[in-house]
Residue frames relative to the residue before (quaternion, step in Angstrom):
aa qw qx qy qz dx dy dz
M 1.0000 0.0000 0.0000 0.0000 0.00 0.00 0.00
I 0.6158 0.5437 -0.3280 0.4664 3.51 1.18 -0.79
K 0.6471 0.5357 -0.3242 0.4349 3.53 0.93 -0.98
K 0.6713 0.4917 -0.3020 0.4651 3.55 0.93 -0.98
T 0.6401 0.5107 -0.3377 0.4641 3.63 0.95 -0.79
A 0.6779 0.4907 -0.3109 0.4505 3.53 0.86 -0.98
L 0.6303 0.5410 -0.3360 0.4441 3.56 1.07 -0.71
R 0.6303 0.5202 -0.3166 0.4815 3.56 1.03 -0.82
L 0.6775 0.4785 -0.2926 0.4759 3.54 0.93 -0.90
G 0.6362 0.5241 -0.3473 0.4471 3.57 0.96 -0.71
V 0.6499 0.5091 -0.3251 0.4613 3.60 0.93 -0.83
S 0.6865 0.4816 -0.3114 0.4469 3.53 0.82 -0.88
V 0.6442 0.5072 -0.3267 0.4701 3.61 1.10 -0.72
L 0.6290 0.5398 -0.3490 0.4372 3.59 0.99 -0.78
G 0.6256 0.5478 -0.3245 0.4508 3.50 1.15 -0.70
L 0.6414 0.5058 -0.3156 0.4828 3.54 1.07 -0.73
L 0.6529 0.5469 -0.3172 0.4172 3.53 1.00 -0.84
S 0.6896 0.4778 -0.2787 0.4673 3.51 0.90 -1.02
A 0.6384 0.5464 -0.3134 0.4423 3.58 1.14 -0.76
T 0.7842 0.3319 -0.1746 0.4943 3.60 0.90 -0.81
G 0.0851 -0.8140 0.5643 0.1082 3.62 0.61 -1.08
L 0.5842 -0.5662 0.4356 0.3852 3.54 -1.26 0.13
A 0.0997 -0.8693 0.4840 0.0092 3.48 0.55 1.25
H 0.7657 0.3802 -0.2048 0.4767 3.57 0.93 -0.86
A 0.1224 -0.8268 0.5285 0.1487 3.58 1.13 -0.76
E 0.4952 0.6154 -0.4473 0.4195 3.57 1.08 0.78
K 0.5075 -0.6351 0.4752 0.3364 3.55 -1.18 0.32
L 0.0633 -0.7704 0.6343 0.0126 3.51 -1.04 0.88
I 0.2553 -0.7652 0.5720 0.1486 3.60 -0.79 1.01
I 0.0599 -0.7618 0.6449 0.0172 3.54 -0.93 1.04
G 0.2622 -0.7857 0.5440 0.1343 3.51 -0.81 1.05
H 0.0177 0.7880 -0.6135 0.0486 3.54 -1.17 0.74
F 0.4610 -0.6953 0.4898 0.2532 3.55 -1.27 0.22
G 0.5028 -0.6603 0.4318 0.3532 3.68 1.17 0.13
I 0.3756 0.7188 -0.5110 0.2847 3.62 1.12 0.48
P 0.4828 -0.6619 0.4915 0.2954 3.64 -0.97 0.77
L 0.1665 0.7690 -0.5875 0.1892 3.54 -0.41 1.36
P 0.6750 -0.4948 0.3462 0.4240 3.61 -1.17 0.46
M 0.6528 0.5591 -0.3330 0.3879 3.56 0.90 -0.86
M 0.5601 0.6159 -0.3827 0.4006 3.58 1.21 -0.37
T 0.5466 0.6011 -0.4057 0.4187 3.62 1.22 -0.26
E 0.7365 0.4393 -0.2235 0.4633 3.62 1.16 -0.49
I 0.4661 0.6961 -0.4442 0.3177 3.62 1.23 -0.01
S 0.7337 0.4162 -0.2373 0.4818 3.57 0.83 -0.98
T 0.5993 0.5781 -0.3691 0.4128 3.66 1.13 -0.32
G 0.4341 -0.7014 0.4601 0.3284 3.59 1.19 -0.42
A 0.3607 0.7590 -0.4768 0.2581 3.55 1.31 0.16
Y 0.6471 0.5217 -0.3277 0.4491 3.61 0.96 -0.71
D 0.6367 0.5506 -0.3207 0.4344 3.53 0.99 -0.97
K 0.7251 0.4527 -0.2350 0.4628 3.53 0.89 -1.00
A 0.6664 0.4935 -0.3157 0.4612 3.58 0.97 -0.81
M 0.7329 0.4092 -0.2363 0.4895 3.59 1.07 -0.73
G 0.4189 -0.7218 0.4598 0.3035 3.63 1.21 -0.43
Y 0.6559 0.4635 -0.3261 0.4987 3.62 1.11 0.57
E 0.4481 -0.5915 0.5828 0.3313 3.48 -1.37 0.28
I 0.1779 -0.8439 0.5022 0.0629 3.56 -0.27 1.21
E 0.1715 -0.7225 0.6638 0.0890 3.53 -1.09 0.96
W 0.2198 -0.7714 0.5881 0.1037 3.57 -0.63 1.16
R 0.0516 -0.8127 0.5803 -0.0107 3.59 -0.48 1.18
K 0.3083 -0.7664 0.5452 0.1425 3.54 -0.81 1.11
F 0.1323 -0.7875 0.5999 0.0495 3.54 -0.96 0.92
G 0.4742 -0.6958 0.4794 0.2474 3.58 -1.20 0.59
S 0.8201 0.0457 0.0157 0.5702 3.60 1.13 -0.49
G 0.6193 -0.5228 0.4251 0.4030 3.55 -1.24 0.28
T 0.5882 0.5756 -0.3829 0.4196 3.61 1.00 -0.66
E 0.6400 0.5193 -0.3125 0.4724 3.59 1.01 -0.86
V 0.6580 0.5124 -0.3088 0.4573 3.59 0.94 -0.83
I 0.6358 0.5267 -0.3310 0.4570 3.58 0.96 -0.84
A 0.6386 0.5202 -0.3113 0.4739 3.58 0.97 -0.88
A 0.6897 0.4875 -0.2762 0.4587 3.61 0.87 -0.92
M 0.6390 0.5060 -0.3035 0.4934 3.51 1.13 -0.72
A 0.6482 0.5282 -0.3086 0.4535 3.62 0.99 -0.85
S 0.6912 0.4900 -0.2797 0.4515 3.52 1.04 -0.82
G 0.4746 -0.6801 0.4284 0.3588 3.56 1.29 -0.44
D 0.4526 0.7116 -0.4328 0.3185 3.55 1.30 -0.04
V 0.7622 0.2270 -0.0856 0.6002 3.53 1.08 -0.95
K 0.2700 -0.7950 0.5313 0.1131 3.56 -0.82 1.12
L 0.7863 0.1115 -0.0289 0.6070 3.64 1.12 -0.58
A 0.1657 0.8001 -0.5582 0.1440 3.54 -0.88 0.92
A 0.5450 -0.5644 0.5122 0.3494 3.52 -1.38 0.34
L 0.0991 0.7996 -0.5862 0.0843 3.53 -1.05 0.75
G 0.4128 -0.7264 0.4963 0.2359 3.55 -0.87 0.95
S 0.6986 -0.5264 0.2972 0.3828 3.52 -1.25 0.46
S 0.7084 0.4543 -0.2978 0.4507 3.58 0.91 -0.78
P 0.6573 0.4624 -0.3481 0.4827 3.66 0.92 -0.61
F 0.5772 0.5689 -0.3719 0.4526 3.55 1.19 -0.50
A 0.6579 0.5205 -0.2936 0.4584 3.49 1.01 -0.93
I 0.6106 0.5457 -0.3243 0.4734 3.52 1.18 -0.71
G 0.6952 0.4870 -0.2618 0.4594 3.55 0.83 -1.10
A 0.6520 0.4890 -0.3247 0.4799 3.59 0.92 -0.79
S 0.6533 0.5153 -0.3210 0.4524 3.60 0.91 -0.80
Q 0.6999 0.4374 -0.2603 0.5011 3.57 1.22 -0.57
G 0.5494 -0.6601 0.3722 0.3520 3.55 1.33 0.16
V 0.2868 0.7323 -0.5629 0.2543 3.70 1.13 0.39
P 0.4288 -0.7380 0.4742 0.2161 3.61 -0.84 1.04
A 0.4467 0.6784 -0.4590 0.3599 3.56 0.65 1.12
Q 0.2132 -0.7878 0.5709 0.0893 3.53 -1.05 0.80
L 0.3820 -0.6839 0.5668 0.2551 3.59 -0.96 0.77
F 0.0729 -0.8492 0.5230 -0.0004 3.60 -0.63 1.08
M 0.8025 -0.0083 -0.0353 0.5955 3.56 1.24 -0.15
L 0.4342 -0.6746 0.5288 0.2771 3.51 -1.25 0.42
S 0.3758 -0.6802 0.5851 0.2318 3.55 -1.16 0.73
G 0.7311 -0.3368 0.2436 0.5410 3.57 0.89 -0.90
V 0.4526 -0.6444 0.5438 0.2903 3.49 -1.21 0.61
I 0.3994 -0.7691 0.4568 0.2006 3.59 -0.63 1.13
G 0.0562 -0.7638 0.6428 0.0162 3.56 -0.94 0.97
T 0.8298 -0.0744 0.1018 0.5436 3.57 -0.61 -1.13
A 0.4164 0.7169 -0.4583 0.3204 3.61 1.30 0.10
E 0.7578 0.1978 -0.1326 0.6075 3.52 1.34 -0.37
S 0.1046 0.8289 -0.5350 0.1255 3.59 -0.65 1.00
L 0.4372 -0.6183 0.5645 0.3284 3.51 -1.38 0.26
I 0.0955 -0.7979 0.5951 0.0080 3.57 -0.62 1.19
A 0.1950 -0.7721 0.5959 0.1036 3.61 -0.93 0.92
R 0.4546 -0.6930 0.4826 0.2832 3.55 -0.85 0.92
D 0.5679 -0.5959 0.4575 0.3362 3.56 -1.04 0.73
G 0.7971 0.2562 -0.2014 0.5083 3.59 -0.78 1.00
A 0.5258 0.6548 -0.3985 0.3688 3.57 1.27 -0.02
G 0.4228 -0.7182 0.4430 0.3303 3.55 1.31 -0.32
I 0.5220 0.6055 -0.4222 0.4274 3.61 1.05 0.69
E 0.0010 0.8048 -0.5914 0.0496 3.52 -0.60 1.20
T 0.7768 0.1327 -0.0437 0.6140 3.56 1.22 -0.69
L 0.7002 -0.4348 0.3510 0.4444 3.58 -1.33 0.17
A 0.6121 0.5780 -0.3465 0.4137 3.64 0.96 -0.80
D 0.6650 0.5358 -0.3037 0.4225 3.58 1.12 -0.70
L 0.4906 0.6802 -0.4070 0.3620 3.58 1.33 -0.06
K 0.5162 0.6539 -0.4178 0.3626 3.61 1.18 -0.43
G 0.8317 0.1735 -0.1737 0.4981 3.56 -0.82 1.12
K 0.5774 0.6032 -0.3508 0.4238 3.51 1.41 0.11
R 0.4437 -0.6608 0.5397 0.2741 3.50 -1.36 0.28
V 0.0022 0.8250 -0.5620 0.0593 3.61 -0.38 1.21
A 0.1820 -0.8031 0.5605 0.0875 3.60 -0.70 1.07
V 0.1222 0.7751 -0.6119 0.0992 3.50 -1.16 0.71
P 0.4610 -0.6251 0.5186 0.3574 3.69 -1.02 0.43
V 0.3512 -0.7712 0.4960 0.1895 3.53 -0.32 1.28
G 0.7827 0.2711 -0.2488 0.5020 3.56 -0.96 0.99
S 0.5521 0.6004 -0.3896 0.4276 3.61 1.26 0.13
T 0.6734 -0.4497 0.3821 0.4453 3.51 -1.37 0.04
A 0.6134 0.5438 -0.3369 0.4632 3.59 1.10 -0.77
H 0.6482 0.5135 -0.3273 0.4572 3.57 0.96 -0.73
F 0.6254 0.5241 -0.3249 0.4782 3.55 1.05 -0.81
S 0.6570 0.4966 -0.3115 0.4740 3.61 0.91 -0.84
L 0.6502 0.5194 -0.3252 0.4492 3.59 0.95 -0.78
V 0.6548 0.4968 -0.3025 0.4827 3.55 0.95 -0.91
G 0.6421 0.5302 -0.3088 0.4595 3.58 1.05 -0.79
A 0.6637 0.5010 -0.3055 0.4638 3.53 1.00 -0.84
L 0.6307 0.5118 -0.3344 0.4779 3.59 1.05 -0.73
A 0.6311 0.5185 -0.3360 0.4690 3.60 0.97 -0.79
H 0.6571 0.5139 -0.3180 0.4506 3.56 0.88 -0.92
A 0.7354 0.4214 -0.2309 0.4779 3.59 1.00 -0.84
G 0.4756 -0.6981 0.4251 0.3253 3.59 1.32 -0.02
I 0.4568 0.6744 -0.4317 0.3874 3.56 1.18 0.65
A 0.3271 -0.7298 0.5620 0.2112 3.65 -0.75 0.96
E 0.5831 -0.6107 0.4081 0.3472 3.60 -1.06 0.71
N 0.6785 0.4997 -0.3133 0.4379 3.58 1.09 -0.63
E 0.5361 0.5993 -0.4139 0.4268 3.58 1.36 0.13
L 0.7544 0.2344 -0.1655 0.5903 3.61 1.23 0.01
T 0.4271 -0.6748 0.5248 0.2946 3.58 -1.25 0.16
I 0.1467 -0.7914 0.5922 0.0378 3.55 -0.54 1.24
L 0.1215 -0.8214 0.5571 0.0156 3.54 -0.59 1.20
N 0.3533 -0.7576 0.5199 0.1759 3.55 -0.73 1.11
M 0.2029 0.7882 -0.5519 0.1817 3.62 -0.34 1.24
P 0.4215 -0.6402 0.5652 0.3051 3.62 -1.12 0.63
P 0.7369 -0.4364 0.2849 0.4304 3.61 -1.28 0.30
D 0.7201 0.4584 -0.3066 0.4211 3.59 0.67 -0.95
Q 0.6327 0.5064 -0.3436 0.4744 3.58 1.11 -0.55
I 0.5889 0.5735 -0.3595 0.4417 3.58 1.14 -0.69
T 0.6874 0.4887 -0.2965 0.4480 3.56 0.82 -1.01
A 0.6294 0.5370 -0.3131 0.4663 3.57 1.13 -0.82
A 0.6770 0.4871 -0.2847 0.4726 3.59 0.88 -0.97
W 0.6049 0.5599 -0.3377 0.4545 3.55 1.09 -0.80
S 0.6901 0.5001 -0.2861 0.4379 3.60 0.86 -0.97
Q 0.7040 0.4359 -0.2325 0.5101 3.56 1.29 -0.53
D 0.4308 -0.7232 0.4259 0.3317 3.58 1.38 0.08
A 0.3667 0.7593 -0.4557 0.2851 3.50 1.25 0.63
I 0.7452 0.2440 -0.1616 0.5992 3.62 1.28 -0.19
D 0.4193 -0.7211 0.4985 0.2361 3.57 -1.19 0.57
A 0.7978 -0.0236 0.0460 0.6007 3.52 1.17 -0.64
A 0.0919 -0.7834 0.6121 0.0569 3.60 -1.27 0.31
F 0.2108 -0.7221 0.6367 0.1696 3.48 -1.18 0.64
I 0.2058 0.8069 -0.4977 0.2426 3.52 -0.25 1.32
W 0.4484 -0.6795 0.5166 0.2652 3.58 -1.32 0.34
D 0.6461 -0.5249 0.4021 0.3813 3.54 -1.37 0.01
P 0.5497 -0.1073 -0.8225 -0.0988 1.58 -2.32 1.00
A 0.4390 0.7079 -0.4655 0.2992 3.66 1.14 -0.18
Q 0.6250 0.5689 -0.3376 0.4143 3.56 0.96 -0.95
S 0.6754 0.5059 -0.2873 0.4532 3.54 0.88 -0.95
Q 0.6345 0.5110 -0.3427 0.4679 3.59 1.02 -0.65
L 0.6427 0.5116 -0.3238 0.4694 3.62 1.00 -0.81
L 0.6654 0.5328 -0.3252 0.4093 3.61 0.92 -0.76
Q 0.5282 0.6392 -0.4141 0.3756 3.56 1.23 -0.24
N 0.7773 0.0697 -0.0751 0.6207 3.63 1.26 -0.40
G 0.6573 0.4340 -0.3258 0.5230 3.53 1.03 0.89
K 0.2987 -0.7521 0.5583 0.1828 3.56 -1.32 0.07
R 0.4905 -0.6590 0.4838 0.3016 3.55 -1.10 0.75
I 0.2516 -0.7621 0.5835 0.1242 3.53 -0.93 1.06
V 0.7785 -0.1406 0.1066 0.6023 3.51 0.95 -0.86
G 0.2566 -0.7631 0.5723 0.1558 3.65 -1.06 0.66
A 0.6675 -0.4961 0.3845 0.4006 3.52 -1.34 0.19
D 0.5615 0.5821 -0.3934 0.4372 3.55 1.23 -0.38
E 0.6733 0.4596 -0.2981 0.4966 3.61 1.01 -0.68
T 0.6631 0.4854 -0.3402 0.4572 3.65 0.84 -0.76
A 0.5699 0.5670 -0.3906 0.4485 3.62 1.18 -0.49
K 0.6506 0.5255 -0.3070 0.4543 3.57 1.03 -0.85
W 0.6723 0.4952 -0.2743 0.4771 3.58 1.23 -0.61
G 0.6429 -0.5542 0.2935 0.4397 3.56 1.39 0.07
Y 0.6406 0.4818 -0.3262 0.5011 3.59 1.26 0.37
P 0.0305 0.8365 -0.5460 0.0359 3.70 0.47 1.10
T 0.0799 -0.7903 0.6051 0.0546 3.58 -1.11 0.55
F 0.0162 -0.7718 0.6350 0.0293 3.45 -1.28 0.43
D 0.3619 -0.6871 0.5798 0.2464 3.55 -1.34 0.30
G 0.0218 -0.8288 0.5591 -0.0067 3.59 -0.83 0.85
W 0.3807 -0.6732 0.5613 0.2947 3.52 -1.30 -0.25
V 0.1542 -0.7965 0.5844 0.0167 3.49 -0.93 1.08
V 0.1256 -0.7991 0.5863 0.0431 3.54 -1.11 0.65
N 0.5698 -0.5771 0.4484 0.3759 3.60 -1.11 0.65
K 0.5657 -0.6577 0.4001 0.2955 3.55 -0.80 1.03
D 0.6841 0.4661 -0.2734 0.4900 3.57 0.89 -0.99
F 0.6473 0.5274 -0.3277 0.4422 3.63 0.92 -0.80
A 0.6412 0.5337 -0.3101 0.4559 3.53 1.05 -0.87
A 0.6809 0.4931 -0.2796 0.4637 3.55 1.06 -0.84
E 0.7073 0.4688 -0.2382 0.4725 3.54 1.12 -0.73
H 0.7998 0.1643 -0.0686 0.5733 3.54 1.10 -0.66
P 0.0122 0.8515 -0.5242 0.0083 3.63 0.60 0.99
E 0.6106 0.5546 -0.3455 0.4474 3.58 1.18 -0.60
A 0.6089 0.5438 -0.3474 0.4613 3.62 1.09 -0.61
V 0.6954 0.4659 -0.2834 0.4681 3.58 0.81 -0.99
A 0.6236 0.5203 -0.3302 0.4810 3.64 1.04 -0.71
G 0.6273 0.5300 -0.3357 0.4614 3.57 1.06 -0.72
F 0.6250 0.5183 -0.3324 0.4798 3.60 1.04 -0.70
V 0.6376 0.5028 -0.3396 0.4747 3.61 0.95 -0.77
K 0.6743 0.5120 -0.3268 0.4200 3.64 0.76 -0.90
V 0.6768 0.4609 -0.3147 0.4801 3.62 0.81 -0.85
T 0.6856 0.4941 -0.3102 0.4354 3.59 0.85 -0.84
T 0.6978 0.4385 -0.2907 0.4861 3.61 0.88 -0.79
A 0.5760 0.5547 -0.3822 0.4632 3.63 1.18 -0.42
A 0.6540 0.4942 -0.3078 0.4830 3.61 1.03 -0.77
D 0.6333 0.5214 -0.3292 0.4676 3.57 1.02 -0.78
A 0.6438 0.5426 -0.3031 0.4464 3.56 1.00 -0.94
A 0.6414 0.5140 -0.3313 0.4634 3.57 1.02 -0.75
Y 0.6477 0.4860 -0.3231 0.4898 3.58 1.05 -0.62
L 0.6998 0.4918 -0.2770 0.4378 3.56 0.80 -0.98
A 0.5659 0.6114 -0.3750 0.4066 3.58 1.19 -0.51
D 0.7940 -0.1122 0.0935 0.5902 3.59 1.09 -0.70
P 0.1484 -0.8385 0.5201 0.0662 3.58 0.33 1.28
A 0.6036 0.5963 -0.3420 0.4040 3.55 1.08 -0.69
A 0.6365 0.5517 -0.3131 0.4386 3.53 1.18 -0.63
W 0.6084 0.5470 -0.3456 0.4596 3.54 1.25 -0.41
T 0.0903 0.8143 -0.5579 0.1321 3.56 0.41 1.25
P 0.7108 -0.4609 0.3109 0.4309 3.61 -1.25 0.33
E 0.7110 0.4559 -0.2447 0.4762 3.59 1.14 -0.71
S 0.5451 0.6526 -0.4066 0.3342 3.61 1.20 -0.29
A 0.6580 -0.5430 0.3677 0.3702 3.55 -1.23 0.57
P 0.6505 0.5271 -0.3152 0.4468 3.64 0.89 -0.89
V 0.6984 0.4634 -0.2755 0.4706 3.58 0.86 -0.95
L 0.6200 0.5406 -0.3378 0.4574 3.58 1.02 -0.71
T 0.6421 0.5238 -0.2989 0.4734 3.51 1.08 -0.89
I 0.6524 0.5280 -0.2919 0.4587 3.57 0.95 -0.89
A 0.6416 0.5452 -0.2753 0.4639 3.48 1.10 -0.92
K 0.6706 0.4889 -0.2794 0.4829 3.55 1.05 -0.87
E 0.6641 0.5054 -0.2989 0.4628 3.59 1.01 -0.73
T 0.7970 0.3455 -0.1386 0.4756 3.59 0.92 -0.86
G 0.4572 -0.6753 0.4672 0.3415 3.61 1.14 -0.49
A 0.4677 0.6935 -0.4323 0.3368 3.56 1.31 0.05
D 0.5318 -0.5884 0.5006 0.3470 3.58 -1.23 0.42
P 0.4828 -0.6839 0.4492 0.3122 3.65 -0.62 1.05
A 0.6256 0.5591 -0.3442 0.4214 3.60 1.01 -0.73
Q 0.7282 0.4314 -0.2441 0.4734 3.57 1.12 -0.53
V 0.5041 0.6956 -0.4031 0.3154 3.58 1.20 -0.40
P 0.6355 0.5200 -0.3684 0.4359 3.71 0.80 -0.75
A 0.6909 0.4771 -0.2876 0.4608 3.62 0.88 -0.82
I 0.5952 0.5540 -0.3461 0.4680 3.50 1.22 -0.65
L 0.6596 0.5079 -0.3047 0.4627 3.58 0.87 -0.98
A 0.6555 0.5247 -0.2993 0.4533 3.58 1.01 -0.85
G 0.5899 0.5839 -0.3519 0.4326 3.57 1.27 -0.30
Y 0.7052 0.3819 -0.2626 0.5366 3.61 1.25 -0.08
T 0.2814 -0.6759 0.6412 0.2298 3.46 -1.41 0.33
F 0.1607 -0.7876 0.5917 0.0616 3.58 -0.54 1.21
L 0.2319 -0.8043 0.5431 0.0663 3.53 -0.78 1.16
P 0.4402 -0.6634 0.5281 0.2953 3.66 -0.82 0.90
A 0.6660 -0.5280 0.3503 0.3938 3.57 -1.22 0.58
K 0.6556 0.5269 -0.3334 0.4258 3.60 0.89 -0.70
D 0.6387 0.5110 -0.3077 0.4860 3.51 1.16 -0.72
Q 0.6221 0.5515 -0.3272 0.4493 3.59 1.06 -0.81
A 0.6642 0.5305 -0.2726 0.4507 3.51 1.09 -0.85
G 0.5401 0.6711 -0.3753 0.3421 3.60 1.27 -0.32
A 0.7185 -0.4651 0.3270 0.4007 3.52 -1.38 0.25
D 0.6472 0.5478 -0.3364 0.4097 3.61 1.01 -0.57
W 0.7768 0.3403 -0.1486 0.5086 3.49 1.16 -0.68
L 0.8433 0.0370 -0.0031 0.5361 3.63 -0.57 -1.16
G 0.6306 0.5746 -0.3154 0.4156 3.57 1.16 -0.54
G 0.8272 -0.1683 0.0953 0.5275 3.58 1.20 0.04
G 0.7164 0.5058 -0.2792 0.3912 3.60 0.72 -1.03
L 0.5946 0.5939 -0.3675 0.3984 3.59 1.11 -0.70
A 0.5935 0.5868 -0.3652 0.4123 3.62 0.98 -0.81
A 0.6834 0.4863 -0.2581 0.4795 3.58 0.89 -1.00
S 0.6442 0.5295 -0.2986 0.4643 3.54 1.03 -0.86
V 0.6654 0.4792 -0.3010 0.4869 3.60 0.96 -0.89
K 0.6406 0.5103 -0.3443 0.4589 3.63 0.96 -0.73
A 0.6193 0.5202 -0.3442 0.4768 3.67 1.01 -0.77
T 0.6391 0.5250 -0.3252 0.4585 3.58 0.96 -0.83
A 0.6594 0.5182 -0.2946 0.4582 3.56 0.94 -0.98
E 0.6509 0.5143 -0.3176 0.4592 3.57 0.95 -0.85
F 0.6318 0.4987 -0.3350 0.4898 3.65 1.05 -0.69
L 0.6900 0.4914 -0.3038 0.4361 3.61 0.88 -0.83
K 0.6152 0.5074 -0.3451 0.4949 3.56 1.20 -0.57
A 0.6412 0.5114 -0.3421 0.4586 3.62 0.92 -0.76
A 0.6938 0.4664 -0.2655 0.4802 3.55 1.17 -0.73
G 0.5192 -0.6755 0.3778 0.3624 3.57 1.33 0.00
R 0.4645 0.6964 -0.4434 0.3203 3.57 1.20 0.41
I 0.7659 0.1574 -0.0929 0.6164 3.61 1.15 -0.52
D 0.5070 -0.6750 0.4579 0.2787 3.59 -1.21 0.52
S 0.8310 0.0642 0.0113 0.5524 3.58 0.98 -0.74
V 0.2713 -0.7444 0.5830 0.1798 3.58 -1.25 0.38
A 0.4647 -0.6902 0.4869 0.2659 3.55 -0.88 0.97
E 0.5754 -0.5930 0.4399 0.3518 3.58 -1.14 0.70
D 0.8075 0.0129 0.0479 0.5878 3.60 0.93 -0.92
Y 0.2372 -0.7990 0.5380 0.1258 3.62 -0.77 1.00
S 0.4194 0.7299 -0.4599 0.2825 3.63 1.22 0.01
P 0.5885 0.5610 -0.3830 0.4385 3.70 1.01 -0.45
F 0.6899 0.4715 -0.2586 0.4847 3.58 1.23 -0.51
I 0.6734 0.4092 -0.2663 0.5551 3.55 1.37 0.23
T 0.0357 -0.8070 0.5894 0.0111 3.60 -0.82 0.93
L 0.3290 -0.7484 0.5554 0.1523 3.55 -0.96 0.94
A 0.4917 0.7385 -0.3927 0.2421 3.61 1.21 -0.57
P 0.6850 0.4920 -0.3315 0.4229 3.66 0.77 -0.87
V 0.6523 0.4949 -0.3151 0.4799 3.59 1.00 -0.90
E 0.6544 0.5061 -0.3297 0.4548 3.65 0.91 -0.83
A 0.6393 0.5319 -0.3276 0.4485 3.55 1.01 -0.75
A 0.6431 0.5355 -0.2919 0.4631 3.52 1.08 -0.95
I 0.6652 0.5116 -0.2938 0.4577 3.60 1.02 -0.88
S 0.7083 0.4920 -0.2742 0.4256 3.54 0.90 -0.92
E 0.6734 0.4908 -0.3239 0.4479 3.64 1.09 -0.45
């Protein structure tokens, strides 16, 4: 089944490559977080370079705050970004547009408590040291979980750390818990336990998603490149969605993802299951890029303002969301 799926994906990607080619032969920096996702299977193949017409440099970032800064400087034209840092960037007027979803976050991000830290419930976080990349979707979920449990932020110590620092601090018993994504989450679970996941905080009114954003001017000047990114990404997602059970630790796609991200192949299937991947046609619907996301982002921004994370909320976030690349990918 995997070979057939890979063959179908290969044929579709070859079609994209011949249609586009390396038209620009220029370097394009794309930011990502090193999260194990289906699209990682196509990074080493050069499919993105050829579909977009650029020589792509994949640059790994430790947090959404870093991505926002890179986008604001103009150094990075396209990048992965979570819903809460996107709301922060849009509220600050960063010239970036959300053009597709990477995945709706479920157990892919969680609050993990270290074994022996004395944390069994959210109430036990009082007086503890909790690490999280500040300004990230994980941070938004953590703040939402605290609000749900009636715990003030000053009742614990929140430490701002990127994933690699979190795993290092964890190994030294320097933190008691962390709200983080994979592959760091899976490392922490080796001697820790999940207290709450983003799937639960979503039910409490704090939903999160990962998306892809693009510089507004770049999207207007190179629509075919952005559409090419959408096509390769959604083709990889489709290959996974066609038969998730086939993506075992020993399968070629999972081994490729593990190589690209540094994740343990044995943990990749569970990591993938922690996301909901939406086909392009679903993303274009009224609940998502077609309208619903703007309201969701505004609600996130309002929460962040109330929490003192941003100074103001935009009246309308729809100018920061574009449906055009997904529509172009669907129509071709």
